[in-house]
C-alpha positions as CSV (number, residue, x, y, z in Angstrom):
1,M,28.8,-2.0,8.2
2,K,26.5,0.9,8.9
3,H,26.0,1.9,5.3
4,W,24.3,-1.4,4.3
5,K,21.7,-1.0,7.1
6,R,20.7,2.4,5.9
7,L,20.6,1.2,2.3
8,L,18.4,-1.9,3.2
9,D,16.2,0.3,5.2
10,L,15.7,2.8,2.4
11,I,15.0,-0.1,-0.1
12,I,12.4,-1.5,2.3
13,M,10.6,1.8,2.6
14,I,10.7,2.5,-1.1
15,N,9.3,-1.0,-1.8
16,L,6.5,-0.6,0.7
17,S,5.7,2.8,-0.6
18,I,5.5,1.7,-4.3
19,C,3.3,-1.3,-3.2
20,L,1.0,1.0,-1.5
21,V,0.6,3.4,-4.2
22,Y,0.2,0.6,-6.8
23,A,-2.5,-1.3,-4.9
24,F,-4.7,1.8,-4.4
25,Y,-4.0,3.0,-7.9
26,V,-5.1,-0.2,-9.5
27,G,-8.0,-0.7,-7.2
28,L,-9.5,2.8,-7.5
29,V,-8.3,4.0,-10.8
30,V,-7.7,1.1,-13.3
31,F,-10.9,-0.7,-12.3
32,K,-13.0,2.5,-12.2
33,V,-16.5,1.9,-13.7
34,E,-17.6,4.4,-16.3
35,G,-20.4,6.6,-15.1
36,I,-20.0,5.7,-11.5
37,G,-16.6,7.2,-10.5
38,V,-14.0,6.2,-7.8
39,I,-16.4,6.0,-4.9
40,L,-19.2,3.5,-5.8
41,G,-21.9,4.5,-3.3
42,N,-25.4,3.4,-4.5
43,G,-23.8,2.3,-7.9
44,A,-22.3,-0.9,-6.4
45,P,-25.2,-3.2,-7.5
46,E,-24.9,-1.9,-11.1
47,I,-21.2,-3.1,-11.7
48,P,-20.1,-6.5,-12.6
49,F,-19.4,-8.9,-9.6
50,E,-15.9,-9.7,-10.9
51,T,-14.9,-5.9,-11.1
52,L,-16.3,-5.4,-7.6
53,V,-14.4,-8.2,-6.1
54,T,-11.1,-7.3,-7.9
55,R,-11.4,-3.8,-6.7
56,R,-12.0,-4.9,-3.1
57,L,-9.0,-7.4,-3.2
58,Y,-6.7,-4.6,-4.4
59,C,-7.9,-2.3,-1.7
60,I,-7.4,-4.9,1.0
61,E,-4.0,-5.4,-0.4
62,G,-3.4,-1.7,0.0
63,Y,-4.6,-1.7,3.7
64,V,-2.4,-4.7,4.5
65,V,0.6,-3.1,3.0
66,L,-0.3,0.1,4.9
67,G,-0.4,-1.8,8.1
68,V,3.0,-3.4,7.5
69,F,4.5,0.0,6.5
70,I,3.1,1.6,9.8
71,L,4.5,-1.3,11.8
72,Y,7.9,-1.2,10.1
73,L,8.1,2.6,10.7
74,A,7.3,2.0,14.4
75,Y,9.8,-0.7,14.9
76,R,12.7,0.2,12.6
77,E,14.7,1.8,15.3
78,R,14.6,-1.5,17.3
79,I,15.2,-3.6,14.2
80,W,18.2,-1.7,12.9
81,K,19.5,-0.3,16.2
82,F,20.5,3.0,14.5
83,N,22.9,5.1,16.5
84,H,21.9,8.8,16.2
85,A,25.2,10.0,17.6
86,E,26.9,9.3,14.2
């Protein structure tokens, strides 16, 4: 009974980690604009609107996943009621 809790906890943490890395990778590397780089700065008006919105949406997704991951790490002891004496 105890092992499935640990396995499910590990699966949730791996899934959230992969989602976080994927969202920021796609938002900052895949949709990188040539000649401007990862950080847009003053180059934001020069890129197409669709690319700008796509980058922002992927980064927002990354921040949402980061928030969920932080909340999960904060409450995982209460959720699963792990016994550290084992």
